[in-house]
C-alpha positions as CSV (number, residue, x, y, z in Angstrom):
1,M,0.0,0.0,0.0
2,Q,1.4,3.4,-1.0
3,S,1.7,6.4,1.4
4,T,-1.1,8.9,1.8
5,N,-0.6,12.6,1.2
6,I,-2.0,13.4,4.6
7,H,0.4,15.5,6.7
8,I,0.5,14.5,10.3
9,T,2.6,16.6,12.8
10,D,4.0,15.7,16.1
11,D,1.6,18.1,17.8
12,M,-1.4,16.3,16.1
13,L,-0.1,12.9,17.4
14,C,0.3,14.3,20.9
15,K,-3.2,15.6,20.9
16,Y,-4.5,12.3,19.5
17,L,-2.8,10.2,22.1
18,A,-3.9,12.6,24.9
19,G,-7.5,12.3,23.7
20,N,-7.7,16.0,22.7
21,A,-7.8,15.7,18.9
22,T,-10.8,16.9,17.0
23,V,-13.0,14.4,15.2
24,F,-11.4,15.5,11.9
25,E,-7.9,15.1,13.2
26,K,-8.8,11.6,14.6
27,Q,-10.1,10.6,11.1
28,Q,-6.9,11.9,9.5
29,I,-4.6,10.0,11.8
30,D,-6.7,6.8,11.6
31,E,-6.3,7.0,7.8
32,W,-2.6,7.9,8.0
33,V,-1.6,5.1,10.3
34,K,-3.0,2.4,7.9
35,Y,0.1,2.9,5.7
36,S,3.1,0.7,6.7
37,E,5.7,3.4,6.2
38,N,3.9,5.5,8.9
39,L,3.8,2.8,11.5
40,E,7.4,3.4,12.7
41,K,6.6,7.1,13.2
42,F,3.5,6.2,15.1
43,Y,5.4,3.9,17.3
44,A,8.0,6.5,18.0
45,A,5.3,9.0,19.0
46,L,3.7,6.4,21.3
47,V,7.0,5.9,23.1
48,R,7.7,9.6,23.5
49,W,4.1,10.2,24.8
50,E,4.2,7.2,27.2
51,Q,7.5,8.4,28.7
52,Q,6.0,11.8,29.3
53,N,2.6,10.6,30.4
54,P,2.7,7.3,32.3
55,Q,-0.8,5.9,32.5
56,F,-2.9,3.5,34.6
57,I,-5.8,1.8,32.8
58,P,-8.6,0.5,35.0
59,D,-10.7,-1.2,32.4
60,V,-9.1,-2.1,29.1
61,E,-11.5,-4.8,28.0
62,E,-14.5,-2.5,27.7
63,A,-12.5,0.1,25.8
64,L,-11.1,-2.5,23.5
65,Q,-14.5,-3.8,22.6
66,S,-15.9,-0.4,21.8
67,H,-12.9,0.7,19.7
68,F,-12.7,-2.6,17.8
69,T,-16.3,-2.1,17.0
70,R,-15.7,1.4,15.7
71,I,-12.8,0.4,13.5
72,Q,-14.6,-2.6,12.1
73,E,-17.7,-0.5,11.3
74,N,-15.4,1.9,9.4
75,N,-14.2,-1.1,7.3
76,A,-10.5,-0.3,8.0
77,P,-8.4,-2.3,5.4
78,V,-5.9,-4.9,6.6
79,T,-2.3,-4.8,5.4
80,Q,0.7,-6.8,6.5
81,S,3.0,-5.6,9.2
82,R,6.3,-6.9,10.6
83,T,4.8,-7.2,14.1
84,F,2.2,-9.4,15.7
85,F,-0.7,-7.0,15.1
86,K,-2.5,-6.2,11.9
87,P,-3.2,-2.5,11.2
88,F,-6.9,-2.5,12.2
89,Q,-5.7,-3.8,15.6
90,W,-3.2,-0.9,15.7
91,L,-5.9,1.6,15.1
92,A,-8.0,0.0,17.8
93,A,-5.1,0.2,20.2
94,A,-4.4,3.7,19.2
95,S,-7.9,4.7,20.0
96,V,-7.6,3.0,23.4
97,V,-4.4,5.0,24.0
98,A,-6.3,8.2,23.1
99,A,-9.1,7.4,25.6
100,L,-7.3,5.7,28.4
101,G,-3.5,5.5,28.0
102,F,-1.1,3.1,26.6
103,T,0.8,0.9,29.0
104,A,-1.8,-1.7,30.1
105,W,-3.0,-2.5,26.6
106,F,0.3,-2.6,24.7
107,K,3.0,-4.3,26.7
108,Q,6.2,-2.4,26.7
109,D,8.1,-5.0,24.7
110,T,5.5,-4.8,21.9
111,I,6.2,-1.2,21.3
112,L,9.9,-1.3,22.0
113,Y,10.6,-4.3,19.8
114,K,9.7,-5.3,16.3
115,T,9.3,-9.0,15.5
116,Y,10.3,-10.8,12.3
117,R,8.4,-14.1,12.0
118,T,8.3,-17.0,9.6
119,T,5.5,-19.6,9.3
120,F,5.7,-23.3,8.6
121,G,7.6,-24.0,5.4
122,Q,8.8,-20.4,5.0
123,T,12.3,-18.9,5.3
124,S,13.0,-15.2,5.3
125,S,16.1,-13.0,5.0
126,F,16.4,-9.4,6.1
127,R,19.0,-6.8,7.1
128,L,19.1,-5.2,10.5
129,D,19.7,-1.5,11.1
130,D,23.4,-2.2,12.0
131,G,23.9,-3.9,8.6
132,S,23.9,-7.5,9.9
133,Q,22.1,-10.0,7.8
134,V,19.7,-12.6,9.2
135,T,17.9,-15.5,7.7
136,L,15.2,-17.2,9.7
137,N,14.3,-20.8,9.1
138,A,10.7,-22.0,9.2
139,N,8.5,-21.6,12.3
140,S,10.9,-19.1,13.9
141,S,10.9,-15.5,15.1
142,L,13.5,-12.8,15.9
143,R,12.7,-9.8,18.2
144,V,14.8,-6.7,17.6
145,P,14.9,-3.4,19.6
146,R,12.9,-0.8,17.6
147,F,14.9,2.2,18.8
148,G,18.7,2.6,19.3
149,F,19.7,-0.7,17.8
150,G,23.4,-0.4,16.8
151,D,23.8,2.7,18.9
152,H,22.9,1.6,22.4
153,T,22.4,-2.2,22.1
154,R,22.7,-5.1,19.7
155,E,20.7,-7.7,21.6
156,V,18.2,-9.8,19.7
157,F,15.9,-12.6,20.9
158,L,15.6,-15.8,18.8
159,Q,13.0,-18.5,18.9
160,G,13.5,-21.3,16.4
161,E,16.5,-21.2,14.1
162,G,18.4,-18.4,12.4
163,A,21.6,-17.8,10.5
164,F,23.5,-14.6,11.3
165,S,26.1,-12.7,9.4
166,V,27.1,-10.0,11.9
167,V,29.0,-6.9,11.0
168,H,31.7,-5.3,13.2
169,T,31.0,-1.8,14.5
170,A,33.5,1.0,14.9
171,T,32.7,1.0,18.6
172,H,33.3,-2.8,18.9
173,Q,29.8,-3.2,20.2
174,P,29.0,-6.9,20.9
175,F,26.1,-8.6,19.1
176,I,24.2,-10.9,21.5
177,V,21.6,-13.5,20.4
178,K,19.4,-14.4,23.4
179,T,17.1,-17.5,23.4
180,N,14.2,-18.8,25.3
181,R,16.5,-21.4,26.7
182,K,19.3,-20.8,29.2
183,F,22.0,-19.7,26.8
184,E,23.0,-16.8,24.6
185,V,25.6,-16.2,21.9
186,L,27.9,-13.1,22.1
187,V,29.9,-12.0,19.0
188,L,31.8,-9.1,17.5
189,G,31.6,-10.0,13.8
190,T,31.1,-13.4,12.4
191,E,28.8,-15.9,10.7
192,F,27.0,-18.5,12.7
193,T,23.8,-20.5,13.1
194,V,21.6,-20.8,16.2
195,F,19.0,-23.5,16.7
196,S,16.8,-23.3,19.8
197,R,13.7,-25.4,20.1
198,E,12.0,-27.6,22.7
199,R,14.0,-30.7,22.0
200,G,17.4,-29.0,22.4
201,A,19.7,-26.4,20.9
202,K,22.8,-26.1,18.9
203,V,25.2,-23.4,17.7
204,V,27.4,-23.8,14.6
205,L,30.2,-21.3,13.9
206,N,31.2,-20.7,10.2
207,K,33.5,-17.7,10.5
208,G,35.0,-15.6,13.3
209,K,34.7,-16.2,17.0
210,V,31.8,-16.4,19.4
211,Q,31.3,-16.9,23.1
212,L,28.5,-19.1,24.2
213,R,27.1,-18.3,27.6
214,Y,24.9,-20.8,29.4
215,R,23.8,-22.0,32.8
216,Q,23.9,-25.4,34.4
217,G,21.6,-25.1,37.3
218,A,22.5,-21.8,39.0
219,T,26.0,-21.8,37.7
220,P,26.9,-19.5,34.8
221,K,29.3,-21.0,32.3
222,E,30.9,-20.0,29.0
223,V,32.6,-21.6,26.0
224,T,34.6,-19.9,23.3
225,M,33.9,-21.3,19.8
226,K,36.2,-21.4,16.8
227,P,35.2,-21.8,13.1
228,G,34.0,-25.4,12.5
229,D,32.8,-25.9,16.1
230,L,29.4,-27.4,16.8
231,V,28.0,-27.1,20.3
232,M,24.9,-29.1,21.1
233,I,22.8,-28.4,24.2
234,D,20.3,-31.0,25.5
235,P,17.0,-30.2,27.3
236,Q,18.9,-30.5,30.7
237,N,21.4,-27.8,29.4
238,Q,24.2,-30.3,29.2
239,L,26.7,-29.2,26.5
240,K,28.6,-31.2,24.0
241,Q,31.2,-29.5,21.7
242,T,32.6,-31.1,18.5
243,V,34.4,-30.1,15.4
244,I,32.7,-30.5,12.0
245,R,34.2,-30.5,8.5
246,E,31.4,-28.8,6.7
247,P,29.6,-26.2,8.9
248,E,27.9,-24.8,5.8
249,K,25.6,-27.8,5.6
250,Y,23.9,-26.6,8.7
251,V,22.6,-23.6,6.8
252,A,21.6,-25.6,3.7
253,W,17.9,-24.9,4.7
254,K,18.5,-21.3,3.4
255,E,18.4,-22.9,-0.1
256,H,15.6,-25.3,0.8
257,R,18.1,-28.2,1.0
258,F,18.1,-30.7,3.8
259,V,21.4,-32.4,4.5
260,F,21.5,-35.7,6.5
261,D,24.6,-37.5,7.6
262,E,23.6,-40.9,9.1
263,T,20.7,-39.1,10.7
264,P,18.2,-41.3,12.5
265,L,14.7,-41.4,11.0
266,Y,13.3,-40.5,14.4
267,D,15.2,-37.2,14.3
268,I,13.9,-36.4,10.9
269,T,10.3,-36.7,12.2
270,H,11.1,-33.7,14.4
271,L,12.2,-31.7,11.4
272,F,8.8,-32.2,9.7
273,L,7.0,-31.0,12.8
274,E,9.3,-28.0,13.5
275,N,9.7,-26.8,9.9
276,F,6.4,-27.7,8.3
277,G,3.9,-28.3,11.2
278,V,3.4,-31.9,10.0
279,K,3.2,-34.7,12.5
280,V,5.1,-37.8,11.3
281,R,5.0,-41.1,13.2
282,I,7.2,-44.2,12.6
283,E,5.4,-47.5,12.6
284,N,7.8,-49.5,14.6
285,Q,10.8,-49.0,17.0
286,E,13.3,-50.8,14.8
287,L,12.6,-48.4,11.9
288,S,13.1,-45.4,14.1
289,S,16.9,-46.2,14.3
290,W,17.3,-46.3,10.5
291,T,19.7,-43.7,9.3
292,V,19.5,-41.4,6.2
293,S,22.4,-39.8,4.4
294,G,22.3,-37.4,1.5
295,S,21.3,-33.9,0.4
296,F,17.6,-33.4,-0.6
297,T,16.0,-30.3,-2.1
298,A,12.4,-29.7,-1.2
299,Q,10.1,-26.7,-1.2
300,N,7.5,-28.3,1.1
301,A,6.8,-31.3,3.3
302,S,5.2,-33.4,0.6
303,E,8.3,-33.0,-1.7
304,L,10.7,-33.9,1.2
305,L,8.5,-36.9,2.2
306,E,8.4,-38.2,-1.4
307,T,12.1,-37.8,-1.9
308,L,13.0,-39.5,1.4
309,S,10.6,-42.4,0.8
310,E,12.2,-43.1,-2.6
311,A,15.8,-42.7,-1.4
312,A,15.4,-44.9,1.7
313,N,13.0,-47.4,0.2
314,L,10.2,-46.4,2.6
315,R,6.4,-46.1,2.3
316,Y,4.0,-43.9,4.0
317,R,0.2,-43.5,4.5
318,R,-2.0,-40.8,6.0
319,E,-4.1,-41.4,9.0
320,G,-6.1,-38.3,10.1
321,N,-3.6,-35.5,10.8
322,E,-0.6,-37.9,11.0
323,I,1.7,-39.4,8.4
324,I,2.8,-42.9,9.2
325,I,6.1,-44.1,7.8
326,Y,6.8,-47.8,7.4
327,S,9.2,-50.1,5.6
328,E,8.4,-51.4,2.1
329,T,9.6,-54.8,3.2
330,N,6.7,-55.1,5.7
331,L,4.1,-55.0,2.9
């Protein structure tokens, strides 16, 4: 959606957020904020206003309902945003801000951070404000500070899997990848991959040098990694460090390639669930320990399933929401 010609000043936004705007000014701002290029300006105004006018909101639910109704009655169009909320929700929230204040409806981390997110089967590449490049694997998210990134902080928050190419700054500011598990990766300039999901975590270093900080119980620990190092962390936060010959194969997913090296079939079922949201079950325990080796290109779960089945001489059938894998020799 292209930008509107409506000119919105800081004074108008302050009046709007304080609930003092005229009906015409409210209509102008409601229209102006629908455009994606204006959302960052609106966010900045919200932060400034909230810092100057801390609010307490006694009853958000009633206000939300009335303002959602108003926006929906006006048929506000929906466009995509890089955050969790679609624009009509933004407009409703903005109206709540104007009437009652901001803090209790929008959590502070929602306004202070923007979130990049991928769905099942999707990968996405983008450049951060400091020049660092990030590629997210499927079913992953990265939360980045909306203000001052590269100037005051370079901390990001990863859920899922991401590949990072981090630039060095003139001030030698560290880049820190935090996770929802008990570890974080600290770097100055490097290329690495971080995997952080429920079944465990791993960090692969391609270039440069990183420091992995983690906890075992209440004890903080750290490990320095060199290029070619693979660190795996189990659900109990036990760490295993090894050296691998081809670290680049751990980012093959950026090209929709899946590289297996004597990978148990059971582990591959986790990949289907994590990357595609597809539940795969192996028919018997013996088959779970079968290993698969090779590089397979697939754009979706069906392509990968077909390729694996042919390469490993396996068969599969669908039962409800599950895919059952079994051996052809059992027919």
